[in-house]
Every structure is written in C-alpha cells, then in structure tokens.
C-alpha positions in Angstrom: -70.7 29.0 64.9 -67.8 26.7 65.0 -64.1 27.3 65.3 -62.1 25.1 63.0 -58.5 24.3 62.1 -58.4 22.9 58.5 -55.7 20.4 57.6 -52.8 22.0 55.7 -53.2 22.4 51.9 -50.6 22.6 49.1 -50.0 25.5 46.8 -49.4 23.0 44.0 -52.8 21.3 43.9 -56.5 22.0 43.6 -58.0 22.5 47.1 -61.3 20.5 47.0 -63.0 19.8 50.3 -66.5 18.8 51.5 -68.2 20.2 54.5 -71.2 18.7 56.5 -73.8 21.1 57.9 -75.7 19.6 60.9 -78.5 21.0 63.1 -77.1 22.0 66.5 -80.0 20.5 68.4 -80.7 17.2 66.5 -77.4 16.6 64.8 -79.4 15.9 61.6 -78.0 17.0 58.3 -79.6 20.3 57.2 -81.4 20.6 53.9 -79.3 23.2 52.0 -81.7 23.7 49.1 -81.6 27.3 48.1 -78.7 28.1 50.4 -76.3 30.9 49.6 -72.9 29.8 50.9 -69.7 31.9 50.8 -66.3 30.8 52.0 -63.4 33.2 52.1 -59.6 32.9 52.8 -57.9 36.0 54.1 -54.3 37.0 54.5 -53.8 37.6 58.3 -50.9 40.0 57.9 -52.3 42.2 55.1 -56.0 41.8 56.1 -56.7 41.1 52.5 -59.0 38.5 50.9 -57.0 35.9 48.9 -59.6 33.3 47.9 -63.3 33.3 47.6 -65.8 30.5 46.8 -69.5 30.8 46.6 -72.6 29.1 45.4 -73.3 32.0 43.1 -70.3 31.1 40.8 -70.4 27.3 41.3 -67.1 27.2 43.2 -69.3 25.9 46.0 -71.8 23.2 45.1 -74.4 21.4 47.2 -73.7 17.7 46.7 -76.3 16.2 49.0 -78.4 16.8 52.0 -76.3 18.8 54.5 -73.1 18.5 52.4 -71.4 21.1 50.2 -68.1 21.0 48.3 -65.8 24.0 47.6 -63.0 24.2 45.0 -60.1 26.5 44.7 -58.2 25.5 41.5 -54.4 25.1 41.4 -54.2 28.3 39.4 -55.5 30.2 42.5 -53.5 28.1 45.0 -50.2 28.9 43.2 -50.7 32.6 44.1 -50.8 31.8 47.8 -47.7 32.6 50.0 -46.4 29.4 51.6 -45.5 28.4 55.1 -48.1 30.6 56.7 -51.5 30.5 58.2 -54.6 32.2 56.7 -57.9 33.0 58.2 -60.9 31.1 56.8 -64.6 32.0 57.2 -67.9 30.6 55.9 -71.4 32.0 56.0 -74.6 30.3 55.0 -77.8 32.2 54.1 -80.9 30.0 54.3 -84.5 31.0 54.7 -83.6 34.7 54.7 -81.2 34.4 57.6 -77.4 34.6 57.3 -75.3 32.7 59.9 -71.6 32.5 60.4 -71.1 28.8 60.0 -67.4 28.7 60.9 -64.2 30.6 61.3 -60.8 29.2 61.6 -57.4 28.8 59.9 -55.5 26.9 57.3 -51.8 26.6 56.6 -50.6 26.7 53.0 -47.5 24.6 52.4 -45.1 24.6 49.5 -45.9 21.7 47.2 -42.3 21.7 46.0 -42.9 20.6 42.4 -42.5 23.2 39.7 
C-alpha cells in the first residue's frame, strides 16, 4: 500500500487523472485485465463518502498495461466544499485478491468562475 498526496483539484473542472500500477518487486507495470478498481473520496469531518469511481460504472477505465484513468465530472466536483482536504482511497481486486492500492489526501480549491 502506498500513502499519497494528490495535487489540488478545482471544484470548477472535471477531475481526470491517470494512475500507474507497478509490481513492488520488479517495478514492471501490472496487467490489469479483469481488475475491479474502486476509488473513493471521503469528507474527513463528516466521515461521509463524497465521490466514488469504479470500473463497474466506467468512471474508471483501464487505458493500457498498468495504467487506469478515473473521472469525476464537473457536475460532481461542484458539490465539493472548497478549501479543505479530503481522504482518498483506492482498492484493486485482481485474481480474486483485493488489495488497498493507496490511501491519501487531496485538497479541493475554489475554481472562482461561476
């Protein structure tokens, strides 16, 4: 498992990011064929899930060997409270085993435009 700090994101734009998955021993990109990937963003104060992306609804797509992309549309981002940090976590189920890929945080900033 990795601990990460994600660069700040705006509440006035789509949040689209790509993530690499590498083998801990060999550093080779992992074949994600058939993987079930879930990424959640949780409000620290309320302990409530605010955003959810997953391969099951195509908000996470595998774009190549060892690389997946997640998307939170601006319509979801506009609902995020600004100038605060949120908890982020991601799990990957592959070959019948679920692993916590990373946990961390992200700050959501006010994008200013109406």
